[in-house]
C-alpha positions in Angstrom: 22.6 34.2 -31.2 19.8 31.8 -32.3 20.6 29.3 -29.7 20.4 31.9 -26.9 17.1 32.9 -28.0 15.6 29.3 -28.3 17.2 28.7 -24.5 15.1 31.8 -23.3 12.2 31.3 -25.1 12.0 27.6 -23.4 13.1 29.0 -20.0 10.3 31.3 -20.0 8.0 29.2 -21.6 8.5 26.4 -19.2 8.6 29.2 -16.1 4.5 30.1 -17.2 3.7 26.6 -17.7 5.0 26.1 -14.1 3.4 28.6 -12.7 0.1 27.7 -14.4 0.3 24.1 -13.1 0.9 25.2 -9.5 -1.6 27.5 -9.6 -4.2 24.7 -11.3 -3.1 22.4 -8.4 -4.0 24.9 -5.7 -7.1 25.6 -7.1 -8.2 21.6 -7.7 -7.0 21.6 -3.8 -9.8 24.3 -3.1 -12.5 22.9 -5.3 -11.6 19.5 -3.5 -12.2 20.7 0.0 -15.5 22.6 -1.0 -16.9 19.4 -2.3 -15.6 16.9 0.3 -13.3 14.8 -2.4 -10.2 15.2 0.0 -11.7 13.7 3.0 -13.1 10.6 0.7 -9.8 10.3 -0.5 -8.0 10.1 2.8 -10.6 7.9 3.8 -10.1 5.3 1.1 -6.3 5.6 1.5 -6.9 4.4 5.3 -9.5 1.3 3.9 -6.8 0.4 1.6 -3.8 0.1 3.8 -5.5 -1.8 6.3 -3.8 -4.0 8.9 -4.4 -7.9 8.8 -6.4 -8.8 11.6 -5.3 -12.2 13.5 -8.9 -13.4 12.3 -7.9 -12.7 8.9 -5.0 -14.6 9.2 -5.5 -17.6 10.9 -8.1 -18.1 7.7 -5.7 -17.4 5.4 -3.1 -20.3 7.1 -6.2 -22.3 7.8 -5.6 -22.4 11.6 -7.9 -22.3 14.9 -7.3 -20.2 17.8 -6.4 -23.0 19.7 -3.4 -24.0 17.1 0.2 -23.9 18.6 2.7 -22.1 17.4 4.5 -25.1 15.8 1.6 -26.0 14.1 1.3 -22.7 12.7 4.7 -22.7 11.4 4.2 -26.4 9.9 0.9 -24.4 8.0 3.4 -21.2 7.0 6.1 -23.5 5.7 3.9 -25.7 3.2 2.0 -22.9 1.9 5.1 -20.4 1.6 6.5 -23.1 -0.2 3.9 -24.5 -2.5 3.6 -20.8 -3.6 7.0 -20.4 -3.9 7.5 -23.2 -6.4 4.1 -23.4 -8.6 2.3 -20.5 -6.8 2.0 -16.9 -7.0 4.0 -13.9 -5.5 0.6 -12.5 -4.2 -0.3 -15.4 -2.1 3.1 -16.1 -1.1 2.9 -12.8 0.5 -0.3 -13.0 1.9 0.9 -15.9 3.7 4.0 -14.5 4.9 2.0 -11.2 6.2 -0.9 -13.6 8.0 2.5 -15.6 9.8 4.0 -12.1 11.0 0.1 -11.2 12.2 -0.3 -14.2 14.0 3.7 -14.0 15.3 3.0 -10.2 16.9 -0.2 -11.7 18.1 1.5 -14.8 19.9 4.5 -13.0 21.2 1.7 -10.3 22.9 -0.1 -13.4 24.5 3.0 -14.8 25.9 
């Protein structure tokens, strides 16, 4: 009997709290829309997930616009291996993304 009462109490309490959270979230969205905060947040997300440009990729790999694909691969292999052994995963990731960017750039030019 007592366990049934406790279960009902927990269920009713969680229902009330759930409804309050949904209502608070809706109110927060409405307030954000009035203040323009939602639009600013979307713009920040867009800026944060920008795609690497070919200029940035060339700077990361240390190559010029006139560099051949073989030269780019040589620089990529060298930097990737250095960061795999004693570097950081972040830099290794940047080097890999730079190679991917230049690979698509070279494929579209060919």
